[in-house]
N, CA, C and O atoms as a GROMACS GRO file, in nm:
protein
  620
    1MET      N    1   0.244  -4.934  13.741
    1MET     CA    2   0.118  -4.998  13.721
    1MET      C    3   0.069  -5.053  13.856
    1MET      O    4   0.144  -5.121  13.926
    2THR      N    5  -0.053  -5.024  13.890
    2THR     CA    6  -0.105  -5.067  14.019
    2THR      C    7  -0.166  -5.206  14.009
    2THR      O    8  -0.200  -5.254  13.901
    3ALA      N    9  -0.180  -5.270  14.125
    3ALA     CA   10  -0.229  -5.407  14.129
    3ALA      C   11  -0.374  -5.417  14.084
    3ALA      O   12  -0.411  -5.516  14.020
    4GLU      N   13  -0.459  -5.317  14.115
    4GLU     CA   14  -0.600  -5.327  14.075
    4GLU      C   15  -0.618  -5.316  13.924
    4GLU      O   16  -0.721  -5.358  13.871
    5VAL      N   17  -0.522  -5.261  13.855
    5VAL     CA   18  -0.528  -5.255  13.708
    5VAL      C   19  -0.464  -5.380  13.647
    5VAL      O   20  -0.513  -5.435  13.548
    6PHE      N   21  -0.355  -5.424  13.706
    6PHE     CA   22  -0.277  -5.533  13.649
    6PHE      C   23  -0.343  -5.670  13.667
    6PHE      O   24  -0.341  -5.751  13.573
    7LEU      N   25  -0.401  -5.699  13.782
    7LEU     CA   26  -0.452  -5.834  13.810
    7LEU      C   27  -0.564  -5.878  13.715
    7LEU      O   28  -0.557  -5.991  13.666
    8PRO      N   29  -0.666  -5.797  13.686
    8PRO     CA   30  -0.767  -5.843  13.591
    8PRO      C   31  -0.710  -5.864  13.450
    8PRO      O   32  -0.750  -5.956  13.379
    9VAL      N   33  -0.618  -5.780  13.412
    9VAL     CA   34  -0.556  -5.794  13.281
    9VAL      C   35  -0.465  -5.916  13.277
    9VAL      O   36  -0.458  -5.985  13.175
   10ALA      N   37  -0.396  -5.944  13.387
   10ALA     CA   38  -0.305  -6.058  13.393
   10ALA      C   39  -0.380  -6.190  13.373
   10ALA      O   40  -0.327  -6.281  13.310
   11ALA      N   41  -0.501  -6.200  13.424
   11ALA     CA   42  -0.579  -6.323  13.406
   11ALA      C   43  -0.612  -6.344  13.258
   11ALA      O   44  -0.604  -6.456  13.208
   12HIS      N   45  -0.648  -6.239  13.187
   12HIS     CA   46  -0.677  -6.249  13.044
   12HIS      C   47  -0.550  -6.282  12.965
   12HIS      O   48  -0.553  -6.363  12.872
   13LEU      N   49  -0.441  -6.219  13.001
   13LEU     CA   50  -0.315  -6.246  12.934
   13LEU      C   51  -0.271  -6.391  12.956
   13LEU      O   52  -0.221  -6.455  12.864
   14TRP      N   53  -0.291  -6.442  13.076
   14TRP     CA   54  -0.255  -6.581  13.106
   14TRP      C   55  -0.337  -6.679  13.022
   14TRP      O   56  -0.282  -6.774  12.967
   15ARG      N   57  -0.469  -6.656  13.013
   15ARG     CA   58  -0.554  -6.743  12.931
   15ARG      C   59  -0.514  -6.736  12.784
   15ARG      O   60  -0.513  -6.838  12.715
   16GLY      N   61  -0.480  -6.616  12.738
   16GLY     CA   62  -0.434  -6.602  12.600
   16GLY      C   63  -0.303  -6.673  12.574
   16GLY      O   64  -0.284  -6.733  12.469
   17LEU      N   65  -0.212  -6.666  12.670
   17LEU     CA   66  -0.084  -6.735  12.658
   17LEU      C   67  -0.105  -6.885  12.653
   17LEU      O   68  -0.043  -6.954  12.572
   18MET      N   69  -0.192  -6.938  12.739
   18MET     CA   70  -0.217  -7.082  12.742
   18MET      C   71  -0.283  -7.128  12.611
   18MET      O   72  -0.250  -7.234  12.559
   19ALA      N   73  -0.377  -7.049  12.559
   19ALA     CA   74  -0.441  -7.083  12.431
   19ALA      C   75  -0.338  -7.082  12.318
   19ALA      O   76  -0.340  -7.169  12.230
   20THR      N   77  -0.250  -6.985  12.319
   20THR     CA   78  -0.146  -6.975  12.216
   20THR      C   79  -0.051  -7.093  12.222
   20THR      O   80  -0.015  -7.150  12.119
   21LEU      N   81  -0.010  -7.131  12.342
   21LEU     CA   82   0.079  -7.246  12.356
   21LEU      C   83   0.011  -7.375  12.313
   21LEU      O   84   0.074  -7.461  12.252
   22TRP      N   85  -0.119  -7.389  12.343
   22TRP     CA   86  -0.194  -7.508  12.305
   22TRP      C   87  -0.205  -7.518  12.152
   22TRP      O   88  -0.182  -7.625  12.095
   23VAL      N   89  -0.239  -7.408  12.086
   23VAL     CA   90  -0.248  -7.407  11.940
   23VAL      C   91  -0.111  -7.434  11.878
   23VAL      O   92  -0.101  -7.506  11.779
   24SER      N   93  -0.007  -7.376  11.936
   24SER     CA   94   0.129  -7.399  11.884
   24SER      C   95   0.170  -7.545  11.896
   24SER      O   96   0.227  -7.601  11.803
   25LEU      N   97   0.142  -7.606  12.010
   25LEU     CA   98   0.177  -7.746  12.030
   25LEU      C   99   0.103  -7.836  11.931
   25LEU      O  100   0.165  -7.919  11.865
   26LEU      N  101  -0.028  -7.819  11.921
   26LEU     CA  102  -0.106  -7.904  11.832
   26LEU      C  103  -0.068  -7.884  11.686
   26LEU      O  104  -0.056  -7.982  11.611
   27SER      N  105  -0.049  -7.760  11.645
   27SER     CA  106  -0.014  -7.736  11.504
   27SER      C  107   0.128  -7.786  11.474
   27SER      O  108   0.154  -7.832  11.362
   28THR      N  109   0.218  -7.779  11.570
   28THR     CA  110   0.352  -7.832  11.549
   28THR      C  111   0.350  -7.983  11.535
   28THR      O  112   0.419  -8.039  11.451
   29LEU      N  113   0.270  -8.050  11.618
   29LEU     CA  114   0.257  -8.195  11.606
   29LEU      C  115   0.197  -8.235  11.473
   29LEU      O  116   0.244  -8.329  11.408
   30LEU      N  117   0.092  -8.164  11.432
   30LEU     CA  118   0.028  -8.192  11.303
   30LEU      C  119   0.126  -8.166  11.188
   30LEU      O  120   0.137  -8.248  11.097
   31ALA      N  121   0.195  -8.053  11.192
   31ALA     CA  122   0.289  -8.019  11.085
   31ALA      C  123   0.404  -8.119  11.080
   31ALA      O  124   0.449  -8.155  10.971
   32SER      N  125   0.452  -8.163  11.194
   32SER     CA  126   0.564  -8.258  11.196
   32SER      C  127   0.522  -8.394  11.139
   32SER      O  128   0.593  -8.450  11.056
   33ALA      N  129   0.409  -8.445  11.184
   33ALA     CA  130   0.364  -8.576  11.137
   33ALA      C  131   0.332  -8.572  10.988
   33ALA      O  132   0.377  -8.658  10.912
   34ALA      N  133   0.257  -8.473  10.946
   34ALA     CA  134   0.221  -8.463  10.804
   34ALA      C  135   0.344  -8.432  10.719
   34ALA      O  136   0.358  -8.485  10.609
   35GLY      N  137   0.431  -8.346  10.768
   35GLY     CA  138   0.550  -8.309  10.691
   35GLY      C  139   0.645  -8.424  10.669
   35GLY      O  140   0.702  -8.438  10.561
   36ILE      N  141   0.665  -8.507  10.770
   36ILE     CA  142   0.754  -8.623  10.754
   36ILE      C  143   0.694  -8.721  10.655
   36ILE      O  144   0.765  -8.774  10.570
   37ALA      N  145   0.562  -8.744  10.665
   37ALA     CA  146   0.497  -8.833  10.569
   37ALA      C  147   0.507  -8.778  10.427
   37ALA      O  148   0.534  -8.852  10.333
   38LEU      N  149   0.485  -8.647  10.412
   38LEU     CA  150   0.495  -8.586  10.280
   38LEU      C  151   0.638  -8.588  10.228
   38LEU      O  152   0.661  -8.606  10.108
   39GLY      N  153   0.736  -8.571  10.316
   39GLY     CA  154   0.876  -8.577  10.275
   39GLY      C  155   0.914  -8.715  10.224
   39GLY      O  156   0.990  -8.727  10.127
   40VAL      N  157   0.862  -8.818  10.288
   40VAL     CA  158   0.888  -8.955  10.242
   40VAL      C  159   0.822  -8.977  10.106
   40VAL      O  160   0.882  -9.036  10.017
   41LEU      N  161   0.698  -8.929  10.091
   41LEU     CA  162   0.628  -8.945   9.963
   41LEU      C  163   0.695  -8.864   9.852
   41LEU      O  164   0.694  -8.906   9.736
   42ALA      N  165   0.752  -8.750   9.885
   42ALA     CA  166   0.819  -8.668   9.784
   42ALA      C  167   0.942  -8.736   9.727
   42ALA      O  168   0.983  -8.707   9.615
   43GLN      N  169   1.001  -8.826   9.801
   43GLN     CA  170   1.119  -8.900   9.755
   43GLN      C  171   1.081  -9.025   9.677
   43GLN      O  172   1.168  -9.099   9.631
   44SER      N  173   0.952  -9.050   9.661
   44SER     CA  174   0.906  -9.170   9.593
   44SER      C  175   0.948  -9.167   9.446
   44SER      O  176   0.954  -9.061   9.384
   45ARG      N  177   0.975  -9.283   9.393
   45ARG     CA  178   1.008  -9.292   9.250
   45ARG      C  179   0.883  -9.292   9.164
   45ARG      O  180   0.891  -9.274   9.043
   46GLN      N  181   0.769  -9.310   9.227
   46GLN     CA  182   0.644  -9.311   9.152
   46GLN      C  183   0.593  -9.168   9.139
   46GLN      O  184   0.565  -9.100   9.238
   47ARG      N  185   0.581  -9.125   9.016
   47ARG     CA  186   0.546  -8.986   8.990
   47ARG      C  187   0.408  -8.951   9.042
   47ARG      O  188   0.386  -8.838   9.086
   48TRP      N  189   0.315  -9.044   9.039
   48TRP     CA  190   0.179  -9.014   9.084
   48TRP      C  191   0.174  -8.988   9.234
   48TRP      O  192   0.076  -8.933   9.284
   49LEU      N  193   0.277  -9.028   9.308
   49LEU     CA  194   0.289  -8.995   9.450
   49LEU      C  195   0.369  -8.868   9.472
   49LEU      O  196   0.333  -8.784   9.555
   50ALA      N  197   0.477  -8.853   9.399
   50ALA     CA  198   0.569  -8.742   9.423
   50ALA      C  199   0.516  -8.608   9.371
   50ALA      O  200   0.533  -8.506   9.437
   51TRP      N  201   0.453  -8.607   9.254
   51TRP     CA  202   0.411  -8.480   9.196
   51TRP      C  203   0.305  -8.408   9.277
   51TRP      O  204   0.318  -8.286   9.294
   52PRO      N  205   0.200  -8.472   9.328
   52PRO     CA  206   0.104  -8.398   9.412
   52PRO      C  207   0.168  -8.342   9.539
   52PRO      O  208   0.130  -8.234   9.586
   53VAL      N  209   0.264  -8.415   9.594
   53VAL     CA  210   0.332  -8.366   9.714
   53VAL      C  211   0.415  -8.244   9.680
   53VAL      O  212   0.414  -8.146   9.755
   54ARG      N  213   0.485  -8.248   9.570
   54ARG     CA  214   0.566  -8.132   9.529
   54ARG      C  215   0.477  -8.011   9.501
   54ARG      O  216   0.513  -7.899   9.535
   55TRP      N  217   0.363  -8.035   9.439
   55TRP     CA  218   0.268  -7.926   9.412
   55TRP      C  219   0.219  -7.866   9.544
   55TRP      O  220   0.217  -7.744   9.561
   56TYR      N  221   0.181  -7.951   9.638
   56TYR     CA  222   0.134  -7.907   9.769
   56TYR      C  223   0.241  -7.822   9.839
   56TYR      O  224   0.211  -7.716   9.893
   57VAL      N  225   0.365  -7.871   9.836
   57VAL     CA  226   0.474  -7.800   9.903
   57VAL      C  227   0.498  -7.664   9.838
   57VAL      O  228   0.515  -7.564   9.908
   58GLU      N  229   0.500  -7.659   9.707
   58GLU     CA  230   0.523  -7.532   9.638
   58GLU      C  231   0.412  -7.432   9.667
   58GLU      O  232   0.439  -7.313   9.686
   59VAL      N  233   0.288  -7.478   9.670
   59VAL     CA  234   0.176  -7.387   9.696
   59VAL      C  235   0.182  -7.335   9.839
   59VAL      O  236   0.177  -7.214   9.861
   60PHE      N  237   0.194  -7.423   9.936
   60PHE     CA  238   0.187  -7.380  10.076
   60PHE      C  239   0.315  -7.309  10.122
   60PHE      O  240   0.309  -7.229  10.216
   61ARG      N  241   0.428  -7.335  10.060
   61ARG     CA  242   0.548  -7.258  10.096
   61ARG      C  243   0.545  -7.120  10.035
   61ARG      O  244   0.609  -7.028  10.085
   62GLY      N  245   0.470  -7.103   9.927
   62GLY     CA  246   0.462  -6.974   9.862
   62GLY      C  247   0.352  -6.884   9.914
   62GLY      O  248   0.349  -6.765   9.883
   63VAL      N  249   0.263  -6.940   9.994
   63VAL     CA  250   0.149  -6.864  10.048
   63VAL      C  251   0.181  -6.825  10.193
   63VAL      O  252   0.225  -6.909  10.271
   64PRO      N  253   0.159  -6.700  10.230
   64PRO     CA  254   0.183  -6.660  10.369
   64PRO      C  255   0.091  -6.736  10.466
   64PRO      O  256  -0.020  -6.775  10.431
   65SER      N  257   0.140  -6.756  10.587
   65SER     CA  258   0.062  -6.831  10.686
   65SER      C  259  -0.070  -6.762  10.719
   65SER      O  260  -0.171  -6.828  10.743
   66LEU      N  261  -0.070  -6.629  10.719
   66LEU     CA  262  -0.194  -6.557  10.749
   66LEU      C  263  -0.300  -6.586  10.643
   66LEU      O  264  -0.418  -6.600  10.676
   67LEU      N  265  -0.260  -6.593  10.518
   67LEU     CA  266  -0.356  -6.624  10.412
   67LEU      C  267  -0.411  -6.765  10.427
   67LEU      O  268  -0.529  -6.789  10.403
   68THR      N  269  -0.324  -6.859  10.466
   68THR     CA  270  -0.370  -6.995  10.491
   68THR      C  271  -0.470  -6.999  10.606
   68THR      O  272  -0.572  -7.068  10.598
   69LEU      N  273  -0.443  -6.925  10.712
   69LEU     CA  274  -0.536  -6.919  10.826
   69LEU      C  275  -0.669  -6.858  10.785
   69LEU      O  276  -0.775  -6.908  10.823
   70LEU      N  277  -0.666  -6.751  10.709
   70LEU     CA  278  -0.790  -6.688  10.664
   70LEU      C  279  -0.869  -6.783  10.573
   70LEU      O  280  -0.991  -6.792  10.584
   71PHE      N  281  -0.799  -6.852  10.485
   71PHE     CA  282  -0.868  -6.945  10.396
   71PHE      C  283  -0.936  -7.056  10.475
   71PHE      O  284  -1.052  -7.088  10.449
   72VAL      N  285  -0.865  -7.115  10.569
   72VAL     CA  286  -0.923  -7.224  10.648
   72VAL      C  287  -1.039  -7.174  10.732
   72VAL      O  288  -1.142  -7.241  10.743
   73PHE      N  289  -1.024  -7.056  10.792
   73PHE     CA  290  -1.127  -7.005  10.882
   73PHE      C  291  -1.254  -6.967  10.806
   73PHE      O  292  -1.365  -6.990  10.855
   74PHE      N  293  -1.239  -6.907  10.687
   74PHE     CA  294  -1.357  -6.859  10.616
   74PHE      C  295  -1.406  -6.953  10.506
   74PHE      O  296  -1.525  -6.955  10.476
   75ALA      N  297  -1.317  -7.031  10.444
   75ALA     CA  298  -1.357  -7.115  10.332
   75ALA      C  299  -1.415  -7.249  10.377
   75ALA      O  300  -1.508  -7.300  10.314
   76LEU      N  301  -1.362  -7.307  10.483
   76LEU     CA  302  -1.414  -7.437  10.526
   76LEU      C  303  -1.562  -7.430  10.567
   76LEU      O  304  -1.637  -7.520  10.531
   77PRO      N  305  -1.606  -7.327  10.641
   77PRO     CA  306  -1.750  -7.320  10.670
   77PRO      C  307  -1.835  -7.304  10.544
   77PRO      O  308  -1.948  -7.352  10.539
   78GLN      N  309  -1.782  -7.237  10.442
   78GLN     CA  310  -1.856  -7.224  10.317
   78GLN      C  311  -1.869  -7.358  10.245
   78GLN      O  312  -1.964  -7.381  10.171
   79ALA      N  313  -1.773  -7.446  10.268
   79ALA     CA  314  -1.776  -7.579  10.208
   79ALA      C  315  -1.854  -7.678  10.294
   79ALA      O  316  -1.864  -7.796  10.260
   80GLY      N  317  -1.909  -7.631  10.405
   80GLY     CA  318  -1.989  -7.716  10.491
   80GLY      C  319  -1.913  -7.779  10.606
   80GLY      O  320  -1.967  -7.864  10.676
   81LEU      N  321  -1.788  -7.741  10.626
   81LEU     CA  322  -1.707  -7.796  10.735
   81LEU      C  323  -1.687  -7.688  10.840
   81LEU      O  324  -1.586  -7.617  10.839
   82ALA      N  325  -1.781  -7.677  10.930
   82ALA     CA  326  -1.773  -7.575  11.036
   82ALA      C  327  -1.670  -7.617  11.140
   82ALA      O  328  -1.672  -7.730  11.189
   83THR      N  329  -1.580  -7.527  11.172
   83THR     CA  330  -1.477  -7.553  11.272
   83THR      C  331  -1.474  -7.438  11.373
   83THR      O  332  -1.520  -7.328  11.345
   84SER      N  333  -1.419  -7.467  11.488
   84SER     CA  334  -1.400  -7.362  11.587
   84SER      C  335  -1.278  -7.279  11.547
   84SER      O  336  -1.197  -7.323  11.466
   85PRO      N  337  -1.264  -7.160  11.602
   85PRO     CA  338  -1.145  -7.080  11.570
   85PRO      C  339  -1.014  -7.150  11.607
   85PRO      O  340  -0.915  -7.138  11.536
   86VAL      N  341  -1.014  -7.223  11.718
   86VAL     CA  342  -0.892  -7.294  11.758
   86VAL      C  343  -0.862  -7.407  11.660
   86VAL      O  344  -0.747  -7.424  11.619
   87ALA      N  345  -0.964  -7.482  11.620
   87ALA     CA  346  -0.942  -7.591  11.524
   87ALA      C  347  -0.898  -7.536  11.389
   87ALA      O  348  -0.811  -7.594  11.324
   88ALA      N  349  -0.955  -7.425  11.347
   88ALA     CA  350  -0.914  -7.364  11.221
   88ALA      C  351  -0.768  -7.318  11.228
   88ALA      O  352  -0.694  -7.329  11.131
   89SER      N  353  -0.728  -7.266  11.343
   89SER     CA  354  -0.588  -7.224  11.360
   89SER      C  355  -0.493  -7.342  11.354
   89SER      O  356  -0.388  -7.336  11.290
   90VAL      N  357  -0.530  -7.450  11.421
   90VAL     CA  358  -0.444  -7.569  11.421
   90VAL      C  359  -0.435  -7.627  11.280
   90VAL      O  360  -0.326  -7.664  11.236
   91ILE      N  361  -0.547  -7.636  11.210
   91ILE     CA  362  -0.546  -7.691  11.074
   91ILE      C  363  -0.466  -7.601  10.981
   91ILE      O  364  -0.383  -7.649  10.905
   92GLY      N  365  -0.490  -7.471  10.987
   92GLY     CA  366  -0.420  -7.378  10.899
   92GLY      C  367  -0.270  -7.377  10.922
   92GLY      O  368  -0.193  -7.384  10.827
   93LEU      N  369  -0.229  -7.367  11.047
   93LEU     CA  370  -0.086  -7.367  11.077
   93LEU      C  371  -0.023  -7.503  11.050
   93LEU      O  372   0.093  -7.512  11.011
   94GLY      N  373  -0.101  -7.610  11.072
   94GLY     CA  374  -0.051  -7.744  11.041
   94GLY      C  375  -0.029  -7.764  10.892
   94GLY      O  376   0.073  -7.821  10.852
   95LEU      N  377  -0.123  -7.718  10.810
   95LEU     CA  378  -0.107  -7.727  10.665
   95LEU      C  379   0.013  -7.647  10.618
   95LEU      O  380   0.094  -7.695  10.538
   96TRP      N  381   0.024  -7.526  10.667
   96TRP     CA  382   0.133  -7.438  10.625
   96TRP      C  383   0.268  -7.492  10.673
   96TRP      O  384   0.366  -7.493  10.598
   97GLY      N  385   0.274  -7.535  10.798
   97GLY     CA  386   0.400  -7.584  10.853
   97GLY      C  387   0.444  -7.717  10.796
   97GLY      O  388   0.563  -7.745  10.786
   98SER      N  389   0.347  -7.801  10.756
   98SER     CA  390   0.384  -7.932  10.702
   98SER      C  391   0.459  -7.920  10.570
   98SER      O  392   0.540  -8.007  10.537
   99ALA      N  393   0.435  -7.814  10.495
   99ALA     CA  394   0.509  -7.794  10.371
   99ALA      C  395   0.657  -7.769  10.400
   99ALA      O  396   0.744  -7.824  10.332
  100GLY      N  397   0.686  -7.689  10.500
  100GLY     CA  398   0.826  -7.664  10.537
  100GLY      C  399   0.892  -7.787  10.597
  100GLY      O  400   1.007  -7.817  10.565
  101VAL      N  401   0.821  -7.857  10.683
  101VAL     CA  402   0.876  -7.979  10.743
  101VAL      C  403   0.898  -8.085  10.635
  101VAL      O  404   0.993  -8.164  10.643
  102SER      N  405   0.811  -8.087  10.535
  102SER     CA  406   0.827  -8.182  10.425
  102SER      C  407   0.958  -8.160  10.352
  102SER      O  408   1.026  -8.256  10.317
  103GLU      N  409   0.993  -8.035  10.328
  103GLU     CA  410   1.120  -8.007  10.261
  103GLU      C  411   1.238  -8.044  10.350
  103GLU      O  412   1.340  -8.092  10.300
  104ILE      N  413   1.226  -8.022  10.479
  104ILE     CA  414   1.332  -8.062  10.571
  104ILE      C  415   1.349  -8.214  10.570
  104ILE      O  416   1.462  -8.264  10.564
  105ALA      N  417   1.237  -8.286  10.576
  105ALA     CA  418   1.243  -8.433  10.576
  105ALA      C  419   1.294  -8.484  10.442
  105ALA      O  420   1.372  -8.580  10.438
  106ARG      N  421   1.252  -8.422  10.332
  106ARG     CA  422   1.300  -8.463  10.200
  106ARG      C  423   1.451  -8.443  10.189
  106ARG      O  424   1.521  -8.528  10.136
  107GLY      N  425   1.499  -8.330  10.238
  107GLY     CA  426   1.643  -8.304  10.236
  107GLY      C  427   1.720  -8.400  10.324
  107GLY      O  428   1.830  -8.444  10.288
  108ALA      N  429   1.664  -8.434  10.439
  108ALA     CA  430   1.730  -8.531  10.527
  108ALA      C  431   1.734  -8.669  10.463
  108ALA      O  432   1.834  -8.740  10.474
  109LEU      N  433   1.626  -8.706  10.395
  109LEU     CA  434   1.625  -8.835  10.324
  109LEU      C  435   1.726  -8.835  10.210
  109LEU      O  436   1.793  -8.935  10.185
  110ALA      N  437   1.737  -8.723  10.140
  110ALA     CA  438   1.830  -8.715  10.028
  110ALA      C  439   1.975  -8.719  10.076
  110ALA      O  440   2.065  -8.755  10.000
  111SER      N  441   1.999  -8.682  10.200
  111SER     CA  442   2.136  -8.680  10.251
  111SER      C  443   2.186  -8.820  10.291
  111SER      O  444   2.306  -8.838  10.313
  112ILE      N  445   2.097  -8.916  10.299
  112ILE     CA  446   2.137  -9.053  10.332
  112ILE      C  447   2.192  -9.117  10.206
  112ILE      O  448   2.125  -9.118  10.103
  113PRO      N  449   2.312  -9.171  10.211
  113PRO     CA  450   2.370  -9.232  10.090
  113PRO      C  451   2.285  -9.349  10.039
  113PRO      O  452   2.227  -9.424  10.117
  114ALA      N  453   2.278  -9.361   9.908
  114ALA     CA  454   2.199  -9.468   9.846
  114ALA      C  455   2.251  -9.606   9.884
  114ALA      O  456   2.177  -9.704   9.881
  115GLN      N  457   2.378  -9.614   9.921
  115GLN     CA  458   2.435  -9.743   9.958
  115GLN      C  459   2.370  -9.801  10.082
  115GLN      O  460   2.371  -9.923  10.102
  116GLN      N  461   2.312  -9.716  10.167
  116GLN     CA  462   2.243  -9.766  10.286
  116GLN      C  463   2.125  -9.854  10.247
  116GLN      O  464   2.111  -9.967  10.295
  117SER      N  465   2.039  -9.802  10.159
  117SER     CA  466   1.922  -9.881  10.119
  117SER      C  467   1.963  -9.995  10.026
  117SER      O  468   1.901 -10.101  10.029
  118GLU      N  469   2.066  -9.975   9.944
  118GLU     CA  470   2.114 -10.084   9.858
  118GLU      C  471   2.168 -10.199   9.942
  118GLU      O  472   2.145 -10.316   9.909
  119GLY      N  473   2.238 -10.168  10.049
  119GLY     CA  474   2.289 -10.272  10.138
  119GLY      C  475   2.176 -10.349  10.205
  119GLY      O  476   2.182 -10.471  10.218
  120ALA      N  477   2.072 -10.276  10.246
  120ALA     CA  478   1.957 -10.342  10.308
  120ALA      C  479   1.885 -10.430  10.206
  120ALA      O  480   1.839 -10.539  10.240
  121ARG      N  481   1.875 -10.382  10.083
  121ARG     CA  482   1.810 -10.463   9.979
  121ARG      C  483   1.894 -10.587   9.948
  121ARG      O  484   1.839 -10.693   9.918
  122ALA      N  485   2.027 -10.574   9.954
  122ALA     CA  486   2.114 -10.689   9.930
  122ALA      C  487   2.100 -10.795  10.039
  122ALA      O  488   2.123 -10.913  10.016
  123LEU      N  489   2.063 -10.750  10.159
  123LEU     CA  490   2.042 -10.844  10.270
  123LEU      C  491   1.904 -10.909  10.265
  123LEU      O  492   1.871 -10.989  10.352
  124GLY      N  493   1.825 -10.875  10.164
  124GLY     CA  494   1.696 -10.940  10.147
  124GLY      C  495   1.576 -10.859  10.194
  124GLY      O  496   1.464 -10.909  10.194
  125MET      N  497   1.597 -10.734  10.233
  125MET     CA  498   1.485 -10.650  10.275
  125MET      C  499   1.414 -10.594  10.153
  125MET      O  500   1.477 -10.568  10.050
  126GLY      N  501   1.285 -10.577  10.165
  126GLY     CA  502   1.209 -10.510  10.061
  126GLY      C  503   1.231 -10.360  10.068
  126GLY      O  504   1.297 -10.311  10.160
  127ALA      N  505   1.177 -10.287   9.971
  127ALA     CA  506   1.198 -10.142   9.967
  127ALA      C  507   1.138 -10.074  10.089
  127ALA      O  508   1.202  -9.988  10.150
  128LEU      N  509   1.016 -10.111  10.126
  128LEU     CA  510   0.951 -10.050  10.242
  128LEU      C  511   1.023 -10.087  10.370
  128LEU      O  512   1.045 -10.003  10.457
  129GLU      N  513   1.061 -10.214  10.382
  129GLU     CA  514   1.132 -10.260  10.500
  129GLU      C  515   1.268 -10.190  10.515
  129GLU      O  516   1.308 -10.154  10.625
  130ALA      N  517   1.338 -10.172  10.403
  130ALA     CA  518   1.467 -10.103  10.407
  130ALA      C  519   1.448  -9.957  10.447
  130ALA      O  520   1.529  -9.902  10.521
  131THR      N  521   1.343  -9.895  10.398
  131THR     CA  522   1.317  -9.756  10.434
  131THR      C  523   1.286  -9.743  10.582
  131THR      O  524   1.340  -9.655  10.650
  132VAL      N  525   1.200  -9.830  10.632
  132VAL     CA  526   1.157  -9.820  10.772
  132VAL      C  527   1.268  -9.857  10.869
  132VAL      O  528   1.286  -9.790  10.971
  133HIS      N  529   1.343  -9.961  10.840
  133HIS     CA  530   1.440 -10.012  10.936
  133HIS      C  531   1.583  -9.960  10.917
  133HIS      O  532   1.664  -9.970  11.009
  134VAL      N  533   1.615  -9.907  10.800
  134VAL     CA  534   1.752  -9.863  10.776
  134VAL      C  535   1.759  -9.712  10.750
  134VAL      O  536   1.835  -9.641  10.816
  135VAL      N  537   1.680  -9.664  10.654
  135VAL     CA  538   1.692  -9.524  10.612
  135VAL      C  539   1.631  -9.428  10.714
  135VAL      O  540   1.697  -9.333  10.754
  136LEU      N  541   1.507  -9.452  10.756
  136LEU     CA  542   1.442  -9.358  10.849
  136LEU      C  543   1.514  -9.345  10.983
  136LEU      O  544   1.522  -9.234  11.035
  137PRO      N  545   1.567  -9.453  11.041
  137PRO     CA  546   1.646  -9.431  11.164
  137PRO      C  547   1.768  -9.342  11.141
  137PRO      O  548   1.806  -9.266  11.231
  138ARG      N  549   1.828  -9.349  11.024
  138ARG     CA  550   1.940  -9.260  10.993
  138ARG      C  551   1.892  -9.116  10.975
  138ARG      O  552   1.963  -9.021  11.010
  139VAL      N  553   1.772  -9.100  10.921
  139VAL     CA  554   1.716  -8.965  10.903
  139VAL      C  555   1.694  -8.899  11.038
  139VAL      O  556   1.722  -8.780  11.054
  140PHE      N  557   1.645  -8.974  11.135
  140PHE     CA  558   1.615  -8.918  11.266
  140PHE      C  559   1.736  -8.914  11.359
  140PHE      O  560   1.723  -8.880  11.476
  141ALA      N  561   1.852  -8.950  11.309
  141ALA     CA  562   1.974  -8.941  11.389
  141ALA      C  563   2.002  -8.794  11.421
  141ALA      O  564   1.969  -8.707  11.341
  142PRO      N  565   2.062  -8.767  11.536
  142PRO     CA  566   2.084  -8.628  11.577
  142PRO      C  567   2.160  -8.542  11.477
  142PRO      O  568   2.137  -8.422  11.470
  143LYS      N  569   2.251  -8.601  11.398
  143LYS     CA  570   2.330  -8.521  11.305
  143LYS      C  571   2.258  -8.494  11.174
  143LYS      O  572   2.304  -8.410  11.096
  144THR      N  573   2.148  -8.562  11.146
  144THR     CA  574   2.082  -8.547  11.017
  144THR      C  575   1.965  -8.451  11.022
  144THR      O  576   1.968  -8.347  10.955
  145LEU      N  577   1.863  -8.481  11.100
  145LEU     CA  578   1.740  -8.404  11.098
  145LEU      C  579   1.739  -8.291  11.199
  145LEU      O  580   1.679  -8.187  11.174
  146SER      N  581   1.805  -8.309  11.312
  146SER     CA  582   1.796  -8.210  11.419
  146SER      C  583   1.846  -8.070  11.381
  146SER      O  584   1.776  -7.973  11.411
  147PRO      N  585   1.961  -8.054  11.317
  147PRO     CA  586   2.004  -7.918  11.285
  147PRO      C  587   1.908  -7.846  11.191
  147PRO      O  588   1.885  -7.726  11.205
  148ARG      N  589   1.851  -7.919  11.096
  148ARG     CA  590   1.757  -7.858  11.003
  148ARG      C  591   1.628  -7.818  11.073
  148ARG      O  592   1.575  -7.709  11.048
  149SER      N  593   1.578  -7.903  11.161
  149SER     CA  594   1.453  -7.870  11.228
  149SER      C  595   1.472  -7.758  11.329
  149SER      O  596   1.377  -7.684  11.355
  150VAL      N  597   1.589  -7.744  11.387
  150VAL     CA  598   1.615  -7.632  11.477
  150VAL      C  599   1.613  -7.502  11.398
  150VAL      O  600   1.559  -7.401  11.445
  151CYS      N  601   1.671  -7.504  11.280
  151CYS     CA  602   1.670  -7.384  11.195
  151CYS      C  603   1.527  -7.350  11.154
  151CYS      O  604   1.492  -7.232  11.148
  152ALA      N  605   1.444  -7.448  11.125
  152ALA     CA  606   1.306  -7.421  11.088
  152ALA      C  607   1.228  -7.369  11.209
  152ALA      O  608   1.141  -7.284  11.193
  153GLY      N  609   1.259  -7.418  11.327
  153GLY     CA  610   1.190  -7.372  11.447
  153GLY      C  611   1.222  -7.228  11.480
  153GLY      O  612   1.137  -7.157  11.534
  154VAL      N  613   1.341  -7.184  11.448
  154VAL     CA  614   1.380  -7.047  11.474
  154VAL      C  615   1.304  -6.952  11.383
  154VAL      O  616   1.264  -6.844  11.425
  155THR      N  617   1.283  -6.994  11.257
  155THR     CA  618   1.211  -6.909  11.163
  155THR      C  619   1.066  -6.925  11.188
  155THR      O  620   0.985  -6.862  11.120
   0.00000   0.00000   0.00000
């Protein structure tokens, strides 16, 4: 391949690579934040919180990511929410990825023994305080959440 053919193409490839990395970073951040919040809500004892989250997770885990992207790109403008292609990609991948991250976070929360939160409650902490200060730090410990999220990142 000669330089006069490669250089103009390389500039386009570089811009495409940078756009892809930018969309990947933003959608990963959105999926992680939303997924962790949804995972915590899925563990709620209140059914009116847990059931919509479980429904959301089942729907988005069962739908291919391409279908989610097409739906966001074409359906949101029909509903009056015009977005750019990059924003539609970030929203679509974020919605789809948050369902998987939610299951990872829910599993990590379920792996924490109930005695952890019971001990915090015995020390006088409320349920929210025990979750924030005792359970969630254990969830984010390297042995709990990291192996699961690495496996999700590979897929």
